C-alpha positions as CSV (number, residue, x, y, z in Angstrom):
1,M,241.5,177.8,125.6
2,I,242.8,175.7,122.7
3,T,243.8,172.0,123.0
4,I,246.0,170.5,120.2
5,E,245.9,166.7,119.7
6,R,246.6,166.4,116.0
7,V,248.5,168.2,113.3
8,S,245.5,169.9,111.9
9,D,244.8,171.6,115.2
10,F,248.0,173.8,115.0
11,S,246.2,176.0,112.5
12,K,243.6,177.0,115.2
13,L,246.1,178.9,117.4
14,S,245.1,182.4,118.5
15,D,245.8,185.0,121.2
16,G,249.4,185.3,120.1
17,N,250.2,181.6,121.0
18,A,252.5,180.0,118.5
19,V,254.3,176.7,117.7
20,L,257.6,177.6,116.0
21,G,260.6,175.7,114.6
22,T,259.2,172.4,113.4
23,I,255.8,170.9,114.0
24,P,256.2,168.0,116.6
25,V,254.8,164.5,116.0
26,L,252.0,163.9,118.5
27,N,251.5,160.3,119.7
28,N,248.7,160.1,122.3
29,S,249.7,163.6,123.4
30,K,248.1,167.0,123.7
31,I,249.2,170.7,124.1
32,R,246.8,173.1,125.8
33,F,247.1,176.9,125.5
34,S,245.0,178.7,128.2
35,G,246.8,182.1,128.2
36,K,248.3,184.4,125.6
37,N,251.5,185.0,123.8
38,N,253.1,181.6,124.6
39,I,255.5,179.8,122.4
40,L,256.3,176.1,122.0
41,Y,259.5,175.9,120.0
42,C,260.6,172.5,118.7
43,E,263.9,171.7,116.9
44,S,263.8,169.0,114.3
45,G,262.9,165.4,115.3
46,V,260.6,166.2,118.3
47,R,258.2,163.4,119.0
48,L,255.8,163.7,121.9
49,S,254.5,160.4,123.3
50,N,251.9,160.1,126.1
51,S,252.7,163.7,126.9
52,F,250.8,166.8,128.0
53,L,252.1,170.3,127.7
54,D,249.9,172.8,129.6
55,F,250.4,176.5,129.1
56,N,248.2,177.8,131.9
57,G,249.4,181.4,131.8
58,S,250.9,183.9,129.4
59,N,254.3,184.9,127.9
60,S,256.0,181.5,128.6
61,L,258.2,179.4,126.4
62,I,258.7,175.6,126.2
63,Y,261.8,174.8,124.2
64,L,262.4,171.2,123.1
65,G,265.7,170.3,121.4
66,S,266.1,167.7,118.6
67,N,265.9,164.2,119.9
68,R,266.6,160.6,118.8
69,H,264.2,159.5,121.5
70,D,260.5,160.3,122.2
71,Y,259.7,162.9,124.7
72,L,257.5,161.6,127.6
73,L,256.6,164.9,129.4
74,H,253.9,166.4,131.6
75,V,254.8,170.1,131.8
76,F,252.6,172.6,133.7
77,I,253.8,176.1,132.9
78,N,252.3,179.3,134.0
79,N,253.2,183.0,133.6
80,D,256.5,184.4,132.2
81,Q,258.5,181.2,132.5
82,V,260.8,178.9,130.5
83,F,260.9,175.1,130.4
84,H,264.0,174.2,128.3
85,M,265.4,170.8,127.2
86,G,268.4,170.4,125.0
87,K,269.0,167.7,122.5
88,D,269.0,163.9,122.8
89,N,267.7,163.6,126.3
90,Y,266.4,160.1,127.1
91,I,263.3,159.8,129.3
92,N,262.6,156.2,130.4
93,G,259.2,157.1,131.9
94,K,257.1,160.1,132.3
95,L,258.9,163.2,133.5
96,T,256.7,165.8,135.3
97,A,257.6,169.4,135.7
98,V,255.5,172.0,137.6
99,L,256.7,175.6,137.2
100,S,255.5,178.4,139.5
101,E,256.0,182.1,140.3
102,Q,257.9,183.2,137.2
103,K,260.7,180.7,137.8
104,H,262.2,178.3,135.3
105,V,263.4,174.8,134.6
106,F,266.5,174.4,132.4
107,I,267.9,171.0,131.3
108,G,270.9,170.6,129.0
109,S,271.7,167.9,126.5
110,C,272.3,164.1,126.5
111,C,270.8,163.5,130.0
112,L,269.3,160.2,131.1
113,F,266.0,160.3,133.1
114,S,264.7,157.1,134.7
115,T,261.0,156.7,135.5
116,E,258.7,159.0,137.6
117,I,261.1,162.0,137.8
118,V,259.5,165.2,139.2
119,F,260.6,168.8,139.0
120,R,258.9,171.4,141.2
121,N,260.4,174.9,141.6
122,A,257.9,176.0,144.3
123,D,256.5,174.6,147.6
124,P,253.9,176.1,146.4
125,H,252.0,177.5,149.4
126,L,253.1,180.4,151.5
127,I,255.3,180.1,154.7
128,Y,256.0,183.0,157.0
129,D,258.3,183.6,159.9
130,I,256.3,184.0,163.1
131,D,258.3,186.9,164.5
132,T,259.0,189.0,161.4
133,K,255.8,188.0,159.4
134,K,258.1,187.8,156.4
135,R,257.7,185.2,153.8
136,I,260.6,182.6,153.8
137,N,259.8,180.3,150.9
138,L,260.2,182.1,147.6
139,S,260.3,179.9,144.5
140,K,263.6,179.3,142.7
141,S,264.6,178.0,139.3
142,I,266.0,174.5,138.7
143,F,269.0,173.9,136.4
144,V,270.5,170.6,135.1
145,G,273.6,170.6,132.9
146,D,274.7,168.1,130.2
147,H,275.0,164.3,130.5
148,V,273.4,164.1,133.9
149,W,271.8,160.8,135.0
150,I,268.7,161.1,137.3
151,G,267.6,157.9,139.0
152,Q,264.1,156.5,139.4
153,R,261.5,158.5,141.4
154,S,263.9,161.3,142.2
155,M,262.5,164.8,143.0
156,L,264.3,168.0,142.0
157,L,263.0,170.9,144.0
158,K,263.4,174.7,144.0
159,G,266.9,176.0,143.8
160,T,268.5,172.8,142.6
161,Q,271.6,173.1,140.4
162,I,273.1,169.9,139.0
163,D,276.3,170.4,137.0
164,S,277.3,168.4,134.0
165,G,278.4,164.7,134.1
166,S,276.8,164.0,137.6
167,I,274.6,161.3,138.9
168,I,271.6,161.4,141.2
169,G,270.6,158.1,142.7
170,A,267.1,156.6,142.8
171,M,264.5,158.1,145.1
172,S,266.7,161.0,146.0
173,V,265.3,164.4,147.0
174,V,267.4,167.3,145.8
175,S,266.3,170.7,147.3
176,G,268.4,173.8,146.9
177,K,271.7,171.9,146.4
178,K,274.5,172.9,144.1
179,I,275.8,169.6,142.8
180,P,279.3,169.9,141.3
181,H,280.2,168.3,137.9
182,N,281.3,164.6,137.7
183,S,280.0,163.6,141.1
184,S,277.4,161.1,142.4
185,W,274.8,162.0,145.0
186,A,271.9,160.1,146.6
187,G,269.5,160.0,149.5
188,N,266.7,162.1,151.2
189,P,268.0,164.7,151.7
190,V,270.6,164.1,149.0
191,R,274.3,163.8,150.0
192,Q,277.5,163.3,148.1
193,I,278.5,159.7,147.5
194,K,281.7,160.2,145.4
195,S,283.4,162.9,143.4
196,G,285.6,162.5,140.3
197,V,283.3,160.0,138.4
198,F,281.9,159.8,134.8
199,W,279.2,157.5,133.5
200,D,278.3,155.6,130.4
201,G,274.8,154.9,129.1
202,D,275.2,151.2,128.2
203,C,272.6,149.1,130.1
204,V,273.6,146.0,132.1
205,H,270.2,144.3,132.3
206,T,271.0,141.4,130.0
207,W,274.7,141.1,130.6
208,M,276.5,137.8,131.2
209,Q,279.8,137.5,133.2
210,N,282.0,138.1,130.1
211,H,280.3,141.5,129.6
212,T,280.8,142.3,133.3
213,D,284.5,141.3,133.2
214,I,285.4,143.5,130.2
215,S,283.5,146.5,131.6
216,M,285.7,146.6,134.7
217,N,288.4,148.7,132.9
218,W,287.2,151.4,130.6
219,D,290.2,151.1,128.3
220,D,289.4,147.4,127.7
221,Y,285.7,148.1,127.3
222,K,285.6,151.0,124.9
223,D,287.7,151.7,121.8
224,N,286.5,155.2,121.4
225,K,288.7,157.0,124.0
226,K,287.8,160.4,122.8
227,K,284.2,160.1,124.0
228,V,285.2,159.8,127.7
229,N,286.8,163.3,127.5
230,D,283.4,164.7,126.5
231,W,282.0,163.4,129.8
232,I,284.7,164.9,132.0
233,Y,283.8,168.6,132.3
234,H,286.1,171.5,132.5
235,Y,284.9,175.0,131.8
236,D,286.3,178.0,129.9
237,I,284.8,181.2,131.3
238,D,284.6,182.7,127.8
239,H,282.5,179.8,126.5
240,S,280.1,179.2,129.4
241,I,277.6,180.9,131.6
242,S,276.8,180.3,135.2
243,F,273.4,178.9,136.2
244,D,272.8,182.1,138.3
245,D,273.6,184.4,135.4
246,L,271.4,182.2,133.1
247,D,268.5,182.6,135.5
248,S,268.9,186.3,135.7
249,Q,269.1,186.8,131.9
250,I,266.0,184.6,131.3
251,S,264.0,186.6,133.8
252,E,265.0,189.9,132.2
253,C,263.4,188.8,128.9
254,R,260.1,190.8,128.5
255,N,258.0,188.2,126.6
256,S,258.1,184.8,125.1
257,Q,259.6,186.1,121.8
258,D,262.5,187.6,123.7
259,K,263.0,184.4,125.7
260,L,263.1,182.4,122.4
261,K,265.6,184.9,120.9
262,F,267.8,184.5,124.0
263,F,267.9,180.7,123.7
264,L,268.5,180.7,120.0
265,N,271.4,183.1,120.4
266,L,272.7,181.1,123.4
267,K,272.6,177.9,121.3
268,D,274.6,179.5,118.5
269,T,277.1,181.1,120.9
270,F,278.1,178.4,123.4
271,D,279.1,174.8,123.1
272,Q,277.7,174.1,126.5
273,F,274.7,176.0,127.9
274,A,275.5,176.3,131.6
275,H,277.7,175.5,134.5
276,M,278.1,176.4,138.1
277,Q,280.8,178.7,139.3
């Protein structure tokens, strides 16, 4: 087992474990490798603050995209898995992800995560049907598209698929739901509040009435009309991949090197990483 807490520790890696791309900045953070042949891949500008990345198995990949903001992550990854975050995701407070049973967590780009968000893709204990004695709670991967806003203390559980441009309200529990693009959902269990919406990241905490008044109509509030089109999602089948196909292709990768090659190729090929069909 090797724990990295400073830049000089990266030279101590062994057992096929590797940090590739660029070396991340560590601020009160640590990375622990307990298994073999794992990869942490960082694009440029990755800063880990108050974070803990725990490779507790082998042949897994954590992929962190370039970011204008600090990462605040607690990721617990085991065998033959991928935790992926695209670029410029904002995490307002610690985001925790627990990955189990060779299933994955995929997050796109430009998302907004409030505080105390939890991802869990397993229950994780075993549940069986009394009559058939068959197991009924297999683990499933979790997928989040681009420009998704997740509210405070929400939990995203196994099988969740949230398409781009959507909103999950505070303290929601999302389990096995396929959330379509540009819609808002909330509750426990989560339910749809409204479809046909888009959201802007400006924060209203300090606003006075004049700010509120001008924000009531987008065309009055924002001069940059092009940006709103980037937040309303339509998909070209030739330039996108379904979450289910993405899950299948990740799982077909034999080792962490193949997983990394897959994501680097995907990044070069598609403008948007994933969507639901």
